[in-house]
VOGU-3710 file (C-alpha; in Angstrom, 3 decimals, decimal comma):
1> xxxxxxxxxx> 87,290/95,335/87,662  87,685/93,164/91,379  91,068/91,714/90,002  92,139/95,363/89,981  90,849/96,268/93,167  91,981/93,390/94,868  95,944/94,458/93,435  95,221/97,482/94,534  94,365/96,071/98,438  91,431/97,712/98,497
11> xxxxxxxxxx> 89,444/94,220/98,598  90,674/90,927/99,058  88,866/87,606/97,558  89,196/84,806/99,854  88,050/81,720/97,475  84,460/83,810/96,339  84,573/85,336/99,617  84,984/89,237/98,907  86,231/91,375/102,062  86,780/95,316/102,455
21> xxxxxxxxxx> 90,424/96,027/103,491  90,294/100,160/103,893  87,633/101,930/105,169  85,881/104,575/103,042  88,122/107,453/104,480  91,324/105,358/104,159  90,328/104,923/100,593  89,197/108,834/100,189  92,684/109,649/101,713  94,968/107,536/99,237
31> xxxxxxxxxx> 92,507/109,035/96,187  93,867/112,462/97,412  97,393/111,664/98,127  97,271/109,735/94,685  95,906/113,118/92,832  98,488/115,367/94,665  101,337/113,019/93,355  100,328/112,803/89,975  99,493/116,395/89,620  101,472/118,201/91,988
41> xxxxxxxxxx> 104,780/116,198/92,440  103,048/115,180/95,827  103,014/119,118/96,816  100,166/120,214/99,041  101,139/124,230/98,930  101,543/123,743/95,112  97,997/121,929/94,970  96,331/125,022/97,573  98,287/127,922/95,299  96,700/126,344/92,095
51> xxxxxxxxxx> 93,547/126,108/93,807  92,914/129,246/95,421  94,318/131,042/92,114  90,757/130,293/90,770  88,428/130,364/93,866  89,117/132,722/96,629  89,181/131,119/99,859  86,262/131,941/102,474  87,761/133,774/105,665  85,937/129,974/106,883
61> xxxxxxxxxx> 87,867/128,183/105,184  91,251/130,211/105,673  90,752/129,449/109,190  89,964/125,579/108,839  93,595/125,579/107,227  95,696/127,398/110,080  93,759/124,935/112,107  95,095/121,930/110,382  98,216/123,382/109,918  98,382/124,122/113,895
71> xxxxx> 97,354/120,502/114,817  100,527/118,756/112,631  102,727/121,579/113,999  101,607/120,580/117,452  101,734/116,474/116,819
//
């Protein structure tokens, strides 16, 4: 298992000394990107459309998404 994690550049095995190469946040982001790519052709809008069909978004969640979009539009 460690060998596979090293191949995915998550860990590095340097002669028996194992080092972490990515933070938990980076790992979770990569996992999310991989999920979107595999299941929704990399499309966040497709994912959100599928997700919101099953679960209604709260006003708070909608506002959070709007803020995220605005942040990316500005940056």
